[in-house]
Gaussian input, Z-matrix of N, CA and C with variables (Angstrom, degrees):
# hf/3-21g

backbone

0 1
 N
 C     1     B1
 C     2     B2     1     A1
 N     3     B3     2     A2     1     D1
 C     4     B4     3     A3     2     D2
 C     5     B5     4     A4     3     D3
 N     6     B6     5     A5     4     D4
 C     7     B7     6     A6     5     D5
 C     8     B8     7     A7     6     D6
 N     9     B9     8     A8     7     D7
 C    10    B10     9     A9     8     D8
 C    11    B11    10    A10     9     D9
 N    12    B12    11    A11    10    D10
 C    13    B13    12    A12    11    D11
 C    14    B14    13    A13    12    D12
 N    15    B15    14    A14    13    D13
 C    16    B16    15    A15    14    D14
 C    17    B17    16    A16    15    D15
 N    18    B18    17    A17    16    D16
 C    19    B19    18    A18    17    D17
 C    20    B20    19    A19    18    D18
 N    21    B21    20    A20    19    D19
 C    22    B22    21    A21    20    D20
 C    23    B23    22    A22    21    D21
 N    24    B24    23    A23    22    D22
 C    25    B25    24    A24    23    D23
 C    26    B26    25    A25    24    D24
 N    27    B27    26    A26    25    D25
 C    28    B28    27    A27    26    D26
 C    29    B29    28    A28    27    D27
 N    30    B30    29    A29    28    D28
 C    31    B31    30    A30    29    D29
 C    32    B32    31    A31    30    D30
 N    33    B33    32    A32    31    D31
 C    34    B34    33    A33    32    D32
 C    35    B35    34    A34    33    D33
 N    36    B36    35    A35    34    D34
 C    37    B37    36    A36    35    D35
 C    38    B38    37    A37    36    D36
 N    39    B39    38    A38    37    D37
 C    40    B40    39    A39    38    D38
 C    41    B41    40    A40    39    D39
 N    42    B42    41    A41    40    D40
 C    43    B43    42    A42    41    D41
 C    44    B44    43    A43    42    D42
 N    45    B45    44    A44    43    D43
 C    46    B46    45    A45    44    D44
 C    47    B47    46    A46    45    D45
 N    48    B48    47    A47    46    D46
 C    49    B49    48    A48    47    D47
 C    50    B50    49    A49    48    D48
 N    51    B51    50    A50    49    D49
 C    52    B52    51    A51    50    D50
 C    53    B53    52    A52    51    D51
 N    54    B54    53    A53    52    D52
 C    55    B55    54    A54    53    D53
 C    56    B56    55    A55    54    D54
 N    57    B57    56    A56    55    D55
 C    58    B58    57    A57    56    D56
 C    59    B59    58    A58    57    D57
 N    60    B60    59    A59    58    D58
 C    61    B61    60    A60    59    D59
 C    62    B62    61    A61    60    D60
 N    63    B63    62    A62    61    D61
 C    64    B64    63    A63    62    D62
 C    65    B65    64    A64    63    D63
 N    66    B66    65    A65    64    D64
 C    67    B67    66    A66    65    D65
 C    68    B68    67    A67    66    D66
 N    69    B69    68    A68    67    D67
 C    70    B70    69    A69    68    D68
 C    71    B71    70    A70    69    D69
 N    72    B72    71    A71    70    D70
 C    73    B73    72    A72    71    D71
 C    74    B74    73    A73    72    D72
 N    75    B75    74    A74    73    D73
 C    76    B76    75    A75    74    D74
 C    77    B77    76    A76    75    D75
 N    78    B78    77    A77    76    D76
 C    79    B79    78    A78    77    D77
 C    80    B80    79    A79    78    D78
 N    81    B81    80    A80    79    D79
 C    82    B82    81    A81    80    D80
 C    83    B83    82    A82    81    D81
 N    84    B84    83    A83    82    D82
 C    85    B85    84    A84    83    D83
 C    86    B86    85    A85    84    D84
 N    87    B87    86    A86    85    D85
 C    88    B88    87    A87    86    D86
 C    89    B89    88    A88    87    D87
 N    90    B90    89    A89    88    D88
 C    91    B91    90    A90    89    D89
 C    92    B92    91    A91    90    D90
 N    93    B93    92    A92    91    D91
 C    94    B94    93    A93    92    D92
 C    95    B95    94    A94    93    D93
 N    96    B96    95    A95    94    D94
 C    97    B97    96    A96    95    D95
 C    98    B98    97    A97    96    D96
 N    99    B99    98    A98    97    D97
 C   100   B100    99    A99    98    D98
 C   101   B101   100   A100    99    D99
 N   102   B102   101   A101   100   D100
 C   103   B103   102   A102   101   D101
 C   104   B104   103   A103   102   D102
 N   105   B105   104   A104   103   D103
 C   106   B106   105   A105   104   D104
 C   107   B107   106   A106   105   D105
 N   108   B108   107   A107   106   D106
 C   109   B109   108   A108   107   D107
 C   110   B110   109   A109   108   D108
 N   111   B111   110   A110   109   D109
 C   112   B112   111   A111   110   D110
 C   113   B113   112   A112   111   D111
 N   114   B114   113   A113   112   D112
 C   115   B115   114   A114   113   D113
 C   116   B116   115   A115   114   D114
 N   117   B117   116   A116   115   D115
 C   118   B118   117   A117   116   D116
 C   119   B119   118   A118   117   D117
 N   120   B120   119   A119   118   D118
 C   121   B121   120   A120   119   D119
 C   122   B122   121   A121   120   D120
 N   123   B123   122   A122   121   D121
 C   124   B124   123   A123   122   D122
 C   125   B125   124   A124   123   D123
 N   126   B126   125   A125   124   D124
 C   127   B127   126   A126   125   D125
 C   128   B128   127   A127   126   D126
 N   129   B129   128   A128   127   D127
 C   130   B130   129   A129   128   D128
 C   131   B131   130   A130   129   D129
 N   132   B132   131   A131   130   D130
 C   133   B133   132   A132   131   D131
 C   134   B134   133   A133   132   D132
 N   135   B135   134   A134   133   D133
 C   136   B136   135   A135   134   D134
 C   137   B137   136   A136   135   D135
 N   138   B138   137   A137   136   D136
 C   139   B139   138   A138   137   D137
 C   140   B140   139   A139   138   D138
 N   141   B141   140   A140   139   D139
 C   142   B142   141   A141   140   D140
 C   143   B143   142   A142   141   D141
 N   144   B144   143   A143   142   D142
 C   145   B145   144   A144   143   D143
 C   146   B146   145   A145   144   D144
 N   147   B147   146   A146   145   D145
 C   148   B148   147   A147   146   D146
 C   149   B149   148   A148   147   D147
 N   150   B150   149   A149   148   D148
 C   151   B151   150   A150   149   D149
 C   152   B152   151   A151   150   D150
 N   153   B153   152   A152   151   D151
 C   154   B154   153   A153   152   D152
 C   155   B155   154   A154   153   D153
 N   156   B156   155   A155   154   D154
 C   157   B157   156   A156   155   D155
 C   158   B158   157   A157   156   D156
 N   159   B159   158   A158   157   D157
 C   160   B160   159   A159   158   D158
 C   161   B161   160   A160   159   D159
 N   162   B162   161   A161   160   D160
 C   163   B163   162   A162   161   D161
 C   164   B164   163   A163   162   D162
 N   165   B165   164   A164   163   D163
 C   166   B166   165   A165   164   D164
 C   167   B167   166   A166   165   D165
 N   168   B168   167   A167   166   D166
 C   169   B169   168   A168   167   D167
 C   170   B170   169   A169   168   D168
 N   171   B171   170   A170   169   D169
 C   172   B172   171   A171   170   D170
 C   173   B173   172   A172   171   D171
 N   174   B174   173   A173   172   D172
 C   175   B175   174   A174   173   D173
 C   176   B176   175   A175   174   D174
 N   177   B177   176   A176   175   D175
 C   178   B178   177   A177   176   D176
 C   179   B179   178   A178   177   D177
 N   180   B180   179   A179   178   D178
 C   181   B181   180   A180   179   D179
 C   182   B182   181   A181   180   D180
 N   183   B183   182   A182   181   D181
 C   184   B184   183   A183   182   D182
 C   185   B185   184   A184   183   D183
 N   186   B186   185   A185   184   D184
 C   187   B187   186   A186   185   D185
 C   188   B188   187   A187   186   D186
 N   189   B189   188   A188   187   D187
 C   190   B190   189   A189   188   D188
 C   191   B191   190   A190   189   D189
 N   192   B192   191   A191   190   D190
 C   193   B193   192   A192   191   D191
 C   194   B194   193   A193   192   D192
 N   195   B195   194   A194   193   D193
 C   196   B196   195   A195   194   D194
 C   197   B197   196   A196   195   D195
 N   198   B198   197   A197   196   D196
 C   199   B199   198   A198   197   D197
 C   200   B200   199   A199   198   D198
 N   201   B201   200   A200   199   D199
 C   202   B202   201   A201   200   D200
 C   203   B203   202   A202   201   D201
 N   204   B204   203   A203   202   D202
 C   205   B205   204   A204   203   D203
 C   206   B206   205   A205   204   D204
 N   207   B207   206   A206   205   D205
 C   208   B208   207   A207   206   D206
 C   209   B209   208   A208   207   D207
 N   210   B210   209   A209   208   D208
 C   211   B211   210   A210   209   D209
 C   212   B212   211   A211   210   D210
 N   213   B213   212   A212   211   D211
 C   214   B214   213   A213   212   D212
 C   215   B215   214   A214   213   D213
 N   216   B216   215   A215   214   D214
 C   217   B217   216   A216   215   D215
 C   218   B218   217   A217   216   D216
 N   219   B219   218   A218   217   D217
 C   220   B220   219   A219   218   D218
 C   221   B221   220   A220   219   D219
 N   222   B222   221   A221   220   D220
 C   223   B223   222   A222   221   D221
 C   224   B224   223   A223   222   D222
 N   225   B225   224   A224   223   D223
 C   226   B226   225   A225   224   D224
 C   227   B227   226   A226   225   D225
 N   228   B228   227   A227   226   D226
 C   229   B229   228   A228   227   D227
 C   230   B230   229   A229   228   D228
 N   231   B231   230   A230   229   D229
 C   232   B232   231   A231   230   D230
 C   233   B233   232   A232   231   D231
 N   234   B234   233   A233   232   D232
 C   235   B235   234   A234   233   D233
 C   236   B236   235   A235   234   D234
 N   237   B237   236   A236   235   D235
 C   238   B238   237   A237   236   D236
 C   239   B239   238   A238   237   D237
 N   240   B240   239   A239   238   D238
 C   241   B241   240   A240   239   D239
 C   242   B242   241   A241   240   D240
 N   243   B243   242   A242   241   D241
 C   244   B244   243   A243   242   D242
 C   245   B245   244   A244   243   D243
 N   246   B246   245   A245   244   D244
 C   247   B247   246   A246   245   D245
 C   248   B248   247   A247   246   D246
 N   249   B249   248   A248   247   D247
 C   250   B250   249   A249   248   D248
 C   251   B251   250   A250   249   D249
 N   252   B252   251   A251   250   D250
 C   253   B253   252   A252   251   D251
 C   254   B254   253   A253   252   D252
 N   255   B255   254   A254   253   D253
 C   256   B256   255   A255   254   D254
 C   257   B257   256   A256   255   D255
 N   258   B258   257   A257   256   D256
 C   259   B259   258   A258   257   D257
 C   260   B260   259   A259   258   D258
 N   261   B261   260   A260   259   D259
 C   262   B262   261   A261   260   D260
 C   263   B263   262   A262   261   D261
 N   264   B264   263   A263   262   D262
 C   265   B265   264   A264   263   D263
 C   266   B266   265   A265   264   D264
 N   267   B267   266   A266   265   D265
 C   268   B268   267   A267   266   D266
 C   269   B269   268   A268   267   D267
 N   270   B270   269   A269   268   D268
 C   271   B271   270   A270   269   D269
 C   272   B272   271   A271   270   D270
 N   273   B273   272   A272   271   D271
 C   274   B274   273   A273   272   D272
 C   275   B275   274   A274   273   D273
 N   276   B276   275   A275   274   D274
 C   277   B277   276   A276   275   D275
 C   278   B278   277   A277   276   D276
 N   279   B279   278   A278   277   D277
 C   280   B280   279   A279   278   D278
 C   281   B281   280   A280   279   D279
 N   282   B282   281   A281   280   D280
 C   283   B283   282   A282   281   D281
 C   284   B284   283   A283   282   D282
 N   285   B285   284   A284   283   D283
 C   286   B286   285   A285   284   D284
 C   287   B287   286   A286   285   D285
 N   288   B288   287   A287   286   D286
 C   289   B289   288   A288   287   D287
 C   290   B290   289   A289   288   D288
 N   291   B291   290   A290   289   D289
 C   292   B292   291   A291   290   D290
 C   293   B293   292   A292   291   D291
 N   294   B294   293   A293   292   D292
 C   295   B295   294   A294   293   D293
 C   296   B296   295   A295   294   D294
 N   297   B297   296   A296   295   D295
 C   298   B298   297   A297   296   D296
 C   299   B299   298   A298   297   D297
 N   300   B300   299   A299   298   D298
 C   301   B301   300   A300   299   D299
 C   302   B302   301   A301   300   D300

   B1=1.4549
   B2=1.5383
   B3=1.3469
   B4=1.4650
   B5=1.5331
   B6=1.3468
   B7=1.4595
   B8=1.5026
   B9=1.3494
   B10=1.4580
   B11=1.5255
   B12=1.3249
   B13=1.4582
   B14=1.5114
   B15=1.3287
   B16=1.4846
   B17=1.5279
   B18=1.3146
   B19=1.4724
   B20=1.5201
   B21=1.3465
   B22=1.4560
   B23=1.5389
   B24=1.3066
   B25=1.4651
   B26=1.5236
   B27=1.3270
   B28=1.4578
   B29=1.5246
   B30=1.3122
   B31=1.4861
   B32=1.4955
   B33=1.3084
   B34=1.4423
   B35=1.5278
   B36=1.3030
   B37=1.4709
   B38=1.4884
   B39=1.3002
   B40=1.4490
   B41=1.5452
   B42=1.3479
   B43=1.4829
   B44=1.5357
   B45=1.3131
   B46=1.4544
   B47=1.5271
   B48=1.3533
   B49=1.4882
   B50=1.5167
   B51=1.3224
   B52=1.4666
   B53=1.5444
   B54=1.3285
   B55=1.4883
   B56=1.5207
   B57=1.3551
   B58=1.4404
   B59=1.5364
   B60=1.3489
   B61=1.4604
   B62=1.5303
   B63=1.3122
   B64=1.4627
   B65=1.5125
   B66=1.3515
   B67=1.4757
   B68=1.5578
   B69=1.3281
   B70=1.4568
   B71=1.5065
   B72=1.3296
   B73=1.4616
   B74=1.5322
   B75=1.3550
   B76=1.4292
   B77=1.5439
   B78=1.3233
   B79=1.4641
   B80=1.5203
   B81=1.3315
   B82=1.4744
   B83=1.5228
   B84=1.3016
   B85=1.4652
   B86=1.5285
   B87=1.3289
   B88=1.4772
   B89=1.4898
   B90=1.3490
   B91=1.4608
   B92=1.5161
   B93=1.3351
   B94=1.4630
   B95=1.5342
   B96=1.3253
   B97=1.4755
   B98=1.4996
   B99=1.3206
   B100=1.4720
   B101=1.5467
   B102=1.3320
   B103=1.4410
   B104=1.5330
   B105=1.2955
   B106=1.4702
   B107=1.5299
   B108=1.3394
   B109=1.4837
   B110=1.5419
   B111=1.3492
   B112=1.4688
   B113=1.5298
   B114=1.3332
   B115=1.4688
   B116=1.5232
   B117=1.3408
   B118=1.4444
   B119=1.5190
   B120=1.3365
   B121=1.4590
   B122=1.5583
   B123=1.3306
   B124=1.4443
   B125=1.5202
   B126=1.3157
   B127=1.4418
   B128=1.5271
   B129=1.3069
   B130=1.4539
   B131=1.5461
   B132=1.3116
   B133=1.4930
   B134=1.5066
   B135=1.3553
   B136=1.4285
   B137=1.5398
   B138=1.3340
   B139=1.4698
   B140=1.5161
   B141=1.3560
   B142=1.4709
   B143=1.5200
   B144=1.3050
   B145=1.4654
   B146=1.5112
   B147=1.3044
   B148=1.4716
   B149=1.5373
   B150=1.3404
   B151=1.4646
   B152=1.5186
   B153=1.3207
   B154=1.4804
   B155=1.5259
   B156=1.3434
   B157=1.4598
   B158=1.5291
   B159=1.3513
   B160=1.4444
   B161=1.5101
   B162=1.2852
   B163=1.4390
   B164=1.5135
   B165=1.3192
   B166=1.4800
   B167=1.5694
   B168=1.2893
   B169=1.4772
   B170=1.5210
   B171=1.3581
   B172=1.4331
   B173=1.5184
   B174=1.3447
   B175=1.4561
   B176=1.5397
   B177=1.3234
   B178=1.4839
   B179=1.4782
   B180=1.3412
   B181=1.4392
   B182=1.5287
   B183=1.3350
   B184=1.4671
   B185=1.5053
   B186=1.3593
   B187=1.4374
   B188=1.5455
   B189=1.2835
   B190=1.4617
   B191=1.5215
   B192=1.3567
   B193=1.4660
   B194=1.5078
   B195=1.3008
   B196=1.4568
   B197=1.5553
   B198=1.3380
   B199=1.4712
   B200=1.5193
   B201=1.3276
   B202=1.4829
   B203=1.4992
   B204=1.3360
   B205=1.4829
   B206=1.5065
   B207=1.3261
   B208=1.4562
   B209=1.5091
   B210=1.3448
   B211=1.4525
   B212=1.5188
   B213=1.3098
   B214=1.4670
   B215=1.5200
   B216=1.3277
   B217=1.4818
   B218=1.4988
   B219=1.3477
   B220=1.4551
   B221=1.4850
   B222=1.3192
   B223=1.4502
   B224=1.5325
   B225=1.3401
   B226=1.4474
   B227=1.5080
   B228=1.2891
   B229=1.4850
   B230=1.5231
   B231=1.3290
   B232=1.4534
   B233=1.5524
   B234=1.3055
   B235=1.4808
   B236=1.5400
   B237=1.3342
   B238=1.4822
   B239=1.5136
   B240=1.3607
   B241=1.4567
   B242=1.4967
   B243=1.3498
   B244=1.4477
   B245=1.5605
   B246=1.2890
   B247=1.4756
   B248=1.5217
   B249=1.3226
   B250=1.4386
   B251=1.5101
   B252=1.3413
   B253=1.4733
   B254=1.5311
   B255=1.3187
   B256=1.4408
   B257=1.5095
   B258=1.3240
   B259=1.4210
   B260=1.5279
   B261=1.3674
   B262=1.4392
   B263=1.5246
   B264=1.3136
   B265=1.4691
   B266=1.5471
   B267=1.3315
   B268=1.4596
   B269=1.5152
   B270=1.3367
   B271=1.4580
   B272=1.5340
   B273=1.3217
   B274=1.4717
   B275=1.5402
   B276=1.3350
   B277=1.4764
   B278=1.5030
   B279=1.3393
   B280=1.4603
   B281=1.5279
   B282=1.3191
   B283=1.4485
   B284=1.5425
   B285=1.3166
   B286=1.4571
   B287=1.5309
   B288=1.2650
   B289=1.4941
   B290=1.5309
   B291=1.3216
   B292=1.4671
   B293=1.5040
   B294=1.3275
   B295=1.4545
   B296=1.5275
   B297=1.2921
   B298=1.4644
   B299=1.5366
   B300=1.3094
   B301=1.4974
   B302=1.5061
   A1=111.30
   A2=115.73
   A3=118.85
   A4=111.92
   A5=116.73
   A6=119.38
   A7=111.12
   A8=116.71
   A9=119.44
   A10=110.79
   A11=117.24
   A12=120.56
   A13=112.35
   A14=115.93
   A15=122.75
   A16=109.23
   A17=117.73
   A18=122.95
   A19=109.97
   A20=116.80
   A21=120.03
   A22=110.45
   A23=116.90
   A24=121.01
   A25=111.36
   A26=115.23
   A27=119.43
   A28=112.82
   A29=116.71
   A30=120.75
   A31=110.70
   A32=118.98
   A33=121.05
   A34=112.01
   A35=119.39
   A36=123.28
   A37=113.13
   A38=114.68
   A39=123.18
   A40=110.15
   A41=117.78
   A42=118.64
   A43=113.04
   A44=115.59
   A45=118.62
   A46=114.11
   A47=114.84
   A48=119.18
   A49=113.73
   A50=117.32
   A51=119.87
   A52=112.53
   A53=115.40
   A54=120.71
   A55=108.31
   A56=116.92
   A57=121.82
   A58=109.91
   A59=115.13
   A60=120.35
   A61=109.93
   A62=117.71
   A63=120.70
   A64=112.01
   A65=115.06
   A66=120.24
   A67=110.39
   A68=115.01
   A69=119.64
   A70=111.16
   A71=117.17
   A72=122.43
   A73=113.63
   A74=116.70
   A75=118.58
   A76=116.42
   A77=116.95
   A78=120.41
   A79=109.97
   A80=115.46
   A81=120.94
   A82=108.73
   A83=116.73
   A84=121.32
   A85=109.84
   A86=117.79
   A87=128.33
   A88=111.60
   A89=115.76
   A90=122.50
   A91=109.99
   A92=114.66
   A93=120.01
   A94=105.56
   A95=115.24
   A96=121.89
   A97=109.04
   A98=116.05
   A99=121.46
   A100=108.39
   A101=113.99
   A102=121.66
   A103=108.50
   A104=117.83
   A105=122.37
   A106=108.30
   A107=113.58
   A108=119.90
   A109=108.42
   A110=113.08
   A111=118.34
   A112=105.46
   A113=116.76
   A114=121.29
   A115=107.70
   A116=115.27
   A117=119.77
   A118=107.52
   A119=115.90
   A120=121.70
   A121=109.21
   A122=115.27
   A123=123.30
   A124=107.55
   A125=116.30
   A126=121.28
   A127=112.75
   A128=118.14
   A129=122.82
   A130=111.86
   A131=115.77
   A132=120.70
   A133=111.64
   A134=116.71
   A135=121.08
   A136=111.67
   A137=114.50
   A138=120.40
   A139=110.48
   A140=115.53
   A141=120.07
   A142=110.44
   A143=118.53
   A144=123.33
   A145=110.65
   A146=116.17
   A147=119.19
   A148=112.66
   A149=116.20
   A150=119.82
   A151=113.51
   A152=117.80
   A153=120.73
   A154=110.68
   A155=115.17
   A156=118.71
   A157=113.46
   A158=118.18
   A159=121.21
   A160=110.31
   A161=117.65
   A162=121.33
   A163=114.63
   A164=114.66
   A165=120.54
   A166=107.08
   A167=118.02
   A168=119.06
   A169=112.44
   A170=116.57
   A171=121.89
   A172=111.16
   A173=114.65
   A174=120.86
   A175=105.07
   A176=116.92
   A177=121.66
   A178=111.43
   A179=116.23
   A180=123.61
   A181=107.67
   A182=117.12
   A183=121.43
   A184=108.73
   A185=115.66
   A186=121.06
   A187=108.47
   A188=118.84
   A189=122.76
   A190=109.46
   A191=115.35
   A192=117.59
   A193=110.32
   A194=117.73
   A195=121.17
   A196=111.15
   A197=116.65
   A198=119.23
   A199=112.01
   A200=116.49
   A201=120.46
   A202=112.99
   A203=118.60
   A204=120.39
   A205=112.84
   A206=116.99
   A207=122.47
   A208=110.54
   A209=113.93
   A210=119.83
   A211=107.67
   A212=114.64
   A213=124.10
   A214=106.78
   A215=114.34
   A216=121.36
   A217=110.20
   A218=115.59
   A219=120.15
   A220=107.15
   A221=116.55
   A222=122.23
   A223=108.11
   A224=115.56
   A225=119.43
   A226=108.50
   A227=115.95
   A228=121.01
   A229=109.82
   A230=116.05
   A231=122.74
   A232=108.75
   A233=116.80
   A234=119.63
   A235=108.17
   A236=114.64
   A237=119.87
   A238=113.12
   A239=116.51
   A240=120.51
   A241=111.14
   A242=116.77
   A243=121.56
   A244=110.38
   A245=118.38
   A246=120.26
   A247=111.70
   A248=116.30
   A249=119.78
   A250=112.93
   A251=117.02
   A252=121.37
   A253=110.34
   A254=116.34
   A255=121.11
   A256=111.85
   A257=118.29
   A258=123.43
   A259=113.51
   A260=116.27
   A261=120.13
   A262=110.58
   A263=116.86
   A264=119.89
   A265=111.60
   A266=117.44
   A267=120.28
   A268=110.02
   A269=118.15
   A270=119.78
   A271=112.90
   A272=114.47
   A273=120.39
   A274=108.42
   A275=117.81
   A276=119.51
   A277=113.97
   A278=117.72
   A279=122.48
   A280=111.32
   A281=118.68
   A282=123.44
   A283=108.25
   A284=116.30
   A285=121.70
   A286=111.26
   A287=116.77
   A288=127.14
   A289=113.89
   A290=118.34
   A291=119.51
   A292=109.49
   A293=115.87
   A294=122.36
   A295=105.87
   A296=116.75
   A297=122.24
   A298=107.94
   A299=115.67
   A300=119.04
   A301=109.69
   D1=-44.10
   D2=-178.30
   D3=-63.97
   D4=-35.36
   D5=177.86
   D6=-64.56
   D7=-41.75
   D8=179.74
   D9=-65.02
   D10=-41.15
   D11=178.74
   D12=-62.02
   D13=-41.44
   D14=178.88
   D15=-63.54
   D16=-44.31
   D17=-179.42
   D18=-64.39
   D19=-42.01
   D20=179.64
   D21=-66.63
   D22=-36.66
   D23=177.62
   D24=-60.87
   D25=-42.28
   D26=178.59
   D27=-66.96
   D28=-34.38
   D29=-178.74
   D30=-71.53
   D31=-36.11
   D32=-175.40
   D33=-89.81
   D34=-12.82
   D35=-176.54
   D36=-94.36
   D37=-165.25
   D38=178.55
   D39=-65.32
   D40=124.39
   D41=-179.45
   D42=-67.47
   D43=-14.21
   D44=179.11
   D45=-97.68
   D46=5.47
   D47=-176.16
   D48=-58.31
   D49=-46.79
   D50=179.94
   D51=-67.21
   D52=-37.09
   D53=178.89
   D54=-66.47
   D55=-42.67
   D56=179.78
   D57=-57.58
   D58=-47.72
   D59=-178.69
   D60=-62.56
   D61=-41.80
   D62=178.44
   D63=-60.73
   D64=-44.68
   D65=178.54
   D66=-59.37
   D67=-44.27
   D68=-177.14
   D69=-63.51
   D70=-34.19
   D71=-178.93
   D72=-79.43
   D73=-31.28
   D74=-167.79
   D75=-113.84
   D76=-9.32
   D77=-176.37
   D78=-123.10
   D79=134.45
   D80=174.57
   D81=-94.92
   D82=116.70
   D83=-178.69
   D84=-99.07
   D85=152.97
   D86=-6.73
   D87=-68.18
   D88=155.84
   D89=-177.21
   D90=-155.58
   D91=163.18
   D92=169.59
   D93=-88.64
   D94=117.89
   D95=-177.18
   D96=-103.19
   D97=140.22
   D98=179.89
   D99=-106.80
   D100=121.36
   D101=175.10
   D102=-105.50
   D103=147.89
   D104=175.06
   D105=-131.45
   D106=129.71
   D107=-178.87
   D108=-137.62
   D109=152.41
   D110=174.35
   D111=-127.99
   D112=130.90
   D113=177.85
   D114=-132.07
   D115=159.47
   D116=173.33
   D117=-63.89
   D118=147.09
   D119=-178.06
   D120=-77.71
   D121=60.32
   D122=176.91
   D123=-114.01
   D124=127.81
   D125=-175.15
   D126=-49.16
   D127=-43.19
   D128=-178.37
   D129=-58.53
   D130=-45.13
   D131=179.75
   D132=-67.52
   D133=-39.34
   D134=-179.73
   D135=-64.37
   D136=-44.41
   D137=178.06
   D138=-63.45
   D139=-42.74
   D140=179.74
   D141=-59.56
   D142=-45.07
   D143=179.76
   D144=-64.09
   D145=-51.18
   D146=-177.83
   D147=-62.55
   D148=-33.70
   D149=-179.25
   D150=-63.33
   D151=-24.87
   D152=179.63
   D153=-65.57
   D154=-29.20
   D155=-176.34
   D156=-104.80
   D157=7.90
   D158=174.61
   D159=-63.97
   D160=139.32
   D161=-179.83
   D162=86.18
   D163=1.40
   D164=178.02
   D165=-112.32
   D166=160.99
   D167=175.50
   D168=-84.88
   D169=35.88
   D170=-177.35
   D171=-67.97
   D172=141.75
   D173=174.30
   D174=-104.76
   D175=116.14
   D176=-177.66
   D177=-111.06
   D178=125.15
   D179=177.14
   D180=-112.69
   D181=129.03
   D182=-177.73
   D183=-116.75
   D184=134.95
   D185=178.30
   D186=-128.55
   D187=130.95
   D188=177.91
   D189=-83.57
   D190=142.98
   D191=174.32
   D192=-69.48
   D193=166.56
   D194=-177.41
   D195=-65.07
   D196=-27.95
   D197=179.38
   D198=-90.11
   D199=-12.46
   D200=-178.94
   D201=80.73
   D202=5.62
   D203=-178.80
   D204=-83.38
   D205=-21.40
   D206=-174.72
   D207=-131.70
   D208=159.39
   D209=172.23
   D210=-131.32
   D211=137.09
   D212=179.81
   D213=-102.01
   D214=129.86
   D215=178.58
   D216=-115.02
   D217=127.32
   D218=168.10
   D219=-111.40
   D220=121.12
   D221=-174.36
   D222=-118.81
   D223=119.91
   D224=175.18
   D225=-110.81
   D226=124.43
   D227=-174.79
   D228=-145.68
   D229=144.48
   D230=177.33
   D231=-72.10
   D232=127.50
   D233=177.23
   D234=-126.89
   D235=150.10
   D236=-175.73
   D237=-90.90
   D238=-30.02
   D239=-177.44
   D240=-159.05
   D241=178.49
   D242=-177.71
   D243=-67.88
   D244=-28.12
   D245=178.29
   D246=-63.69
   D247=-38.62
   D248=177.15
   D249=-64.74
   D250=-39.88
   D251=174.71
   D252=-60.76
   D253=-47.80
   D254=-178.76
   D255=-63.48
   D256=-39.68
   D257=176.74
   D258=-59.47
   D259=-41.38
   D260=174.54
   D261=-61.64
   D262=-46.57
   D263=179.23
   D264=-60.39
   D265=-40.03
   D266=179.11
   D267=-63.76
   D268=-42.45
   D269=179.84
   D270=-64.33
   D271=-43.75
   D272=-178.37
   D273=-66.62
   D274=-35.53
   D275=-178.53
   D276=-61.68
   D277=-17.20
   D278=179.01
   D279=-74.41
   D280=-14.04
   D281=-179.19
   D282=-79.60
   D283=124.22
   D284=-178.31
   D285=-58.61
   D286=130.27
   D287=174.00
   D288=64.98
   D289=19.12
   D290=175.09
   D291=-71.60
   D292=145.77
   D293=174.87
   D294=-111.44
   D295=124.24
   D296=-179.91
   D297=-106.95
   D298=119.57
   D299=-179.03
   D300=-101.34

């Protein structure tokens, strides 16, 4: 019964709750956080992803896939707390077909 209640609590709550707790336990903030994303090599998606980090001191490294269909982004940016990390993930998740690693 307790397992089912716990599972139901996770389903109805914040989907980032477990990730938030993990960040709080394992990362000392402020820190430089590394994000990794993969998007289709379509100009619109690339611009959309890069625009999320405009105005920040983010260092963005882009690698093309061997077929040229996808681009891999490594983004290193200074964050103050776990909420800032989660907010970046929420913004990036709005991009159609993005893969967040």
